C-alpha positions in Angstrom: -61.1 -36.6 45.0 -60.1 -36.6 49.0 -61.7 -33.9 51.3 -58.4 -31.8 50.8 -58.7 -32.0 47.8 -56.0 -34.3 46.0 -57.2 -35.7 43.0 -57.1 -39.6 43.0 -56.4 -41.2 39.8 -57.2 -39.1 36.8 -60.0 -37.3 38.2 -60.4 -34.1 35.6 -63.5 -31.5 35.5 -64.4 -30.1 32.5 -66.1 -26.8 31.8 -66.9 -25.4 28.1 -66.4 -21.7 28.5 -62.6 -20.6 29.3 -64.6 -17.9 31.2 -66.9 -19.4 32.8 -64.1 -21.1 34.0 -62.0 -17.9 35.1 -64.9 -17.0 37.1 -65.5 -20.2 38.9 -62.2 -20.0 40.2 -61.9 -16.5 41.0 -65.1 -16.0 42.3 -67.2 -18.9 43.0 -64.5 -20.7 44.9 -66.0 -24.2 45.1 -65.6 -26.4 48.3 -63.7 -29.0 48.3 -62.8 -28.6 44.6 -59.3 -28.2 43.9 -58.2 -26.5 41.1 -55.0 -27.0 40.1 -54.6 -25.3 36.0 -56.5 -23.9 33.6 -56.3 -24.7 29.9 -58.5 -22.1 27.4 -58.4 -22.1 23.7 -59.6 -19.5 22.1 -61.4 -18.1 24.9 -61.9 -13.6 24.2 -60.1 -13.1 27.5 -60.0 -9.4 25.9 -63.1 -9.3 23.6 -63.9 -9.4 20.5 -63.4 -6.7 17.7 -66.6 -8.5 16.0 -69.2 -8.0 18.9 -67.6 -4.2 19.5 -68.5 -4.5 15.3 -71.9 -5.7 16.1 -72.9 -3.6 18.4 -71.4 -0.6 17.0 -73.6 -1.4 13.5 -76.4 -3.0 14.4 -77.4 -0.6 17.6 -79.4 -1.8 20.9 -82.7 -1.8 19.5 -82.1 -4.3 17.0 -80.1 -6.8 18.9 -83.1 -8.7 20.8 -84.0 -9.4 17.4 -80.6 -10.5 16.6 -80.5 -12.6 19.6 -83.3 -14.2 18.1 -82.2 -15.4 14.9 -79.2 -16.9 16.7 -80.8 -19.2 19.1 -83.2 -20.2 15.8 -79.5 -21.7 14.9 -79.2 -22.8 18.5 -76.6 -20.6 19.3 -76.8 -19.3 22.8 -76.8 -15.4 23.2 -77.4 -14.3 26.8 -74.0 -13.6 27.8 -72.6 -11.9 23.9 -73.0 -8.7 24.9 -70.2 -9.1 27.4 -67.7 -9.6 24.7 -66.6 -6.9 24.0 -63.2 -5.6 23.8 -65.0 -3.0 26.6 -66.7 -4.8 28.9 -63.6 -7.6 29.4 -61.5 -4.8 29.6 -63.3 -2.6 32.5 -65.2 -4.7 34.1 -64.6 -8.7 33.9 -61.2 -9.1 33.7 -60.9 -6.5 36.9 -63.6 -8.5 39.2 -61.4 -11.8 37.6 -58.6 -11.9 38.9 -56.2 -15.4 38.4 -55.9 -17.3 41.0 -52.4 -17.5 43.1 -53.0 -21.3 43.3 -54.2 -22.3 39.7 -51.6 -22.6 36.5 -53.2 -20.4 33.7 -52.3 -21.5 29.9 -54.1 -20.8 26.6 -54.3 -21.6 23.1 -55.3 -19.4 20.4 -56.8 -19.9 16.4 -56.3 -18.8 13.5 -58.7 -19.4 10.1 -57.9 -17.9 6.7 -61.4 -18.3 5.5 -62.2 -19.2 1.9 -64.1 -16.9 -0.7 -67.8 -18.1 0.1 -67.1 -19.1 4.4 -69.7 -17.8 6.7 -66.9 -16.4 8.2 -65.3 -14.3 5.8 -66.5 -11.0 7.1 -65.9 -11.4 10.6 -62.6 -12.4 10.2 -61.8 -9.2 8.1 -63.3 -7.3 10.8 -61.3 -9.0 13.8 -58.6 -9.0 11.3 -58.7 -5.5 11.2 -58.6 -4.8 14.2 -57.1 -7.9 16.2 -54.9 -9.4 13.5 -54.9 -13.3 13.1 -58.3 -15.2 14.0 -61.0 -17.7 14.1 -63.3 -15.8 12.5 -64.5 -14.3 15.9 -61.4 -14.7 18.5 -58.3 -13.4 17.7 -55.1 -14.6 18.4 -54.4 -11.7 20.6 -57.2 -12.1 23.0 -57.0 -15.8 23.0 -53.8 -15.0 25.2 -53.7 -15.3 29.2 -51.3 -16.5 31.2 -48.5 -19.3 29.4 -49.4 -19.0 26.1 -48.7 -21.9 23.8 -49.3 -21.7 20.6 -52.0 -21.3 18.0 -53.8 -24.1 15.9 -53.9 -23.2 12.6 -57.0 -23.5 9.7 -60.2 -23.9 12.5 -63.0 -21.8 12.9 -64.3 -20.5 16.5 -67.3 -22.8 15.3 -64.9 -25.9 14.6 -63.6 -25.7 18.3 -66.8 -25.4 20.0 -68.6 -27.8 18.2 -71.4 -25.8 16.6 -70.3 -26.6 13.5 -71.1 -30.2 13.8 -74.8 -29.0 15.7 -75.3 -27.1 13.0 -74.5 -30.4 9.9 -77.0 -32.0 12.1 -80.0 -29.7 11.8 -79.1 -29.4 8.4 -79.4 -33.1 7.7 -82.3 -33.5 10.3 -84.4 -30.8 8.1 -83.3 -32.4 5.4 -84.4 -35.6 6.2 -87.7 -34.5 7.5 -88.6 -32.6 4.3 -87.4 -35.5 2.0 -89.3 -38.6 0.4 -92.6 -37.5 1.5 
């Protein structure tokens, strides 16, 4: 990057979370960084019916237990509560306006979970409230800016690479216990 923000060659910055990226563009506005566009994939811009379901069903007193279980499997849980439809609609989105200098693009994803899929229940919960989804985030919630399309037959864990992380942990656990 030059001091005036012009990119030299194929200079790009990748931030893994669409919501974090929107916050950075809108609120942090780092010096010397000129953001030209943001493309998000299966980002819950409007929240998730599954997050709503969990917080309603589990209750506030049991949330720490849920977080502990998720963290055991390597899932980050710090912002999970902020993925409810209410929080996104009433708090995050109003406080995180789009920059007029940035072009926004988005993709959604949908999954048709098989009978034994870990996403079967969450998919059905989101489907009932918001329609087609990737097991956690609906296509409708994924839409932000210029919607480019829907990825078919991928789960949210596939998209954020947690599926591979789980496979690696499972294999490491298996190898450490086998052939002793």
